[in-house]
N, C-alpha and C positions, 0 to 999 in steps of 0.2 A: 659556676664553670664546670671544672676538675672532675666534679660528681657528674654532668652530662655527656663527657668525653670518654670519662676512665674508669670511672664510679671505683676510685683508689680509694679504699678505707670503707667501703660500704660494703663486704662481706662477711661472713660470720665470725672473723675475730674484730672487726669494727675500728681496725687500722692498729689493734697494738700487738699484732704480733709483724704487720710491714707496716706500718708509721713510718721510724727512722728511716726505713729504704723508700719509701715513699719521700717523705721529708728531701731525704740526698738527691732524688732525680731530679723533683719541683727545683731545689735551689739551682741545681748544675743548668738544669735547663734555662733557668731565667737567669742565671748569671750573679745568682745573691749568695750570701749567708745563709747556711741553715736558721740562724734568726731570725733572718729578714722574710725567710717563706711565708710564714704564719699557718703551716697546715696544723692541725689539733687531731688528736685520736680521742676516742668518748674512751674515758678513765674504767676500769676493770669496777664493778660494781656487783653489789649483791646484795640483798635482802639483809636486813639486819633484825632481831627481835627484839623488846625492849628490857627484856633480860639479859642479852650480851650488851646493850648499851649499860646497862645500869652498872654490871660487873668489870666493866672497862676500869685499868685505874689512871688514875691521871694522866701520866707519860703517854700512854696508847690515845687518852682523850684530846693531850696536844699535839699529837702526829694526825689524828684524824681532823683537826679542825686546820691546821696549817697546810695539810691534800687540800681540802675542800676549797681554802681560800684561793690556791696557785690557780686552781680551774675556773 
């Protein structure tokens, strides 16, 4: 519903820059905590080559897996 009214988080940044502000505004407007509001923004993603994946050390791989599992 919020997309149909405000298009918040649907611009060029996909909510990556404005996401926290939108989340705070929605929480305040609904009398909720930010954790209760449930607004999410798209993760900043970019294509990764197989060579880059193969060159990753285990620390970077663990961090990447944790990031993916959170989303």
